[in-house]
C-alpha positions as CSV (number, residue, x, y, z in Angstrom):
1,M,-21.2,108.1,107.4
2,D,-20.4,104.7,106.0
3,G,-21.4,105.5,102.4
4,N,-24.7,103.6,102.7
5,D,-27.0,106.3,103.7
6,S,-29.9,107.2,101.5
7,A,-28.2,110.1,99.7
8,S,-25.1,108.0,99.0
9,M,-27.1,105.1,97.7
10,R,-29.2,107.4,95.5
11,E,-26.0,108.9,94.0
12,R,-24.6,105.4,93.3
13,V,-27.8,104.4,91.5
14,R,-27.8,107.6,89.5
15,R,-24.2,107.0,88.4
16,A,-25.0,103.4,87.5
17,H,-28.0,104.6,85.4
18,D,-25.9,107.2,83.7
19,L,-23.4,104.4,82.8
20,Q,-26.2,102.4,81.3
21,L,-27.6,105.3,79.3
22,G,-24.2,106.0,77.9
23,R,-23.5,102.4,77.1
24,Y,-26.7,101.9,75.2
25,Q,-27.0,105.3,73.6
26,G,-28.9,105.2,70.3
27,M,-29.9,101.6,70.8
28,G,-33.3,102.2,72.3
29,I,-32.1,100.4,75.5
30,H,-32.2,102.3,78.8
31,W,-31.7,99.5,81.4
32,N,-29.6,96.3,81.7
33,S,-32.9,94.5,82.2
34,Q,-33.7,95.2,78.5
35,L,-30.7,93.3,77.2
36,S,-31.2,90.0,75.4
37,G,-29.3,87.7,73.1
38,K,-26.2,89.1,71.5
39,W,-26.5,92.4,73.3
40,L,-26.4,90.6,76.7
41,R,-23.2,88.8,75.6
42,Q,-21.7,92.0,74.2
43,F,-22.4,94.3,77.2
44,A,-22.0,91.8,80.0
45,P,-18.4,90.7,79.7
46,L,-17.3,88.1,82.3
47,T,-13.9,87.4,83.7
48,P,-12.9,83.8,83.1
49,A,-13.5,83.0,86.8
50,A,-16.9,84.6,86.7
51,N,-17.8,82.6,83.6
52,T,-16.8,79.4,85.4
53,L,-18.9,80.3,88.4
54,L,-21.9,81.1,86.3
55,D,-21.6,77.8,84.3
56,T,-21.1,75.8,87.5
57,A,-24.2,77.4,89.2
58,F,-26.2,76.9,86.0
59,E,-25.5,73.1,86.1
60,Q,-25.6,72.6,89.9
61,L,-28.7,74.6,90.4
62,G,-30.5,73.3,87.3
63,M,-31.1,76.8,86.0
64,S,-33.0,77.5,82.8
65,M,-31.3,79.7,80.2
66,R,-33.8,82.4,81.1
67,A,-32.7,82.2,84.8
68,R,-29.0,82.3,83.7
69,D,-29.7,85.5,81.6
70,R,-31.5,87.1,84.5
71,I,-28.5,86.4,86.8
72,L,-26.2,87.9,84.1
73,K,-28.4,91.1,83.8
74,L,-28.4,91.5,87.6
75,A,-24.7,90.9,87.8
76,R,-24.2,93.6,85.1
77,T,-26.2,96.0,87.3
78,I,-24.2,95.1,90.4
79,A,-21.0,95.8,88.5
80,D,-22.4,99.1,87.3
81,L,-23.1,100.1,90.9
82,E,-19.4,99.5,91.6
83,E,-18.6,101.3,88.3
84,T,-16.8,98.3,87.0
85,Q,-16.7,97.4,83.3
86,Q,-16.2,93.7,83.6
87,I,-18.3,91.3,85.6
88,D,-16.4,89.3,88.2
89,T,-17.1,86.4,90.5
90,V,-18.4,88.7,93.4
91,H,-21.0,90.2,91.0
92,I,-22.1,86.7,89.8
93,A,-22.2,85.3,93.4
94,E,-24.3,88.2,94.6
95,A,-26.7,87.9,91.7
96,I,-27.1,84.2,92.4
97,Q,-27.8,84.8,96.1
98,Y,-30.6,87.3,95.1
99,R,-32.0,84.7,92.7
100,Q,-32.0,82.0,95.3
101,L,-33.7,84.4,97.8
102,D,-36.3,85.2,95.1
103,R,-37.0,81.5,94.6
104,G,-37.3,80.7,98.3
């Protein structure tokens, strides 16, 4: 198997959700999608390169702050699926691609 069968994917999602539950324990937050404001900035740390990519995309694509935050939340989830604490350029790039597909 290549690790992308249904059982493997279900396990990756379960582990990512467990990470989120542990990260937000006692805060009344269960999912990355519930993050906003200071919590989003605190729990979605970006590498310098990822921050540059997000800022560049924000300007070049004419994103609203709401769209930027949505990309950041999605990138946090993508990083969780990879069990990575910090959000890197690959996570931002993938989230931007999904956002562009959603808009198209």
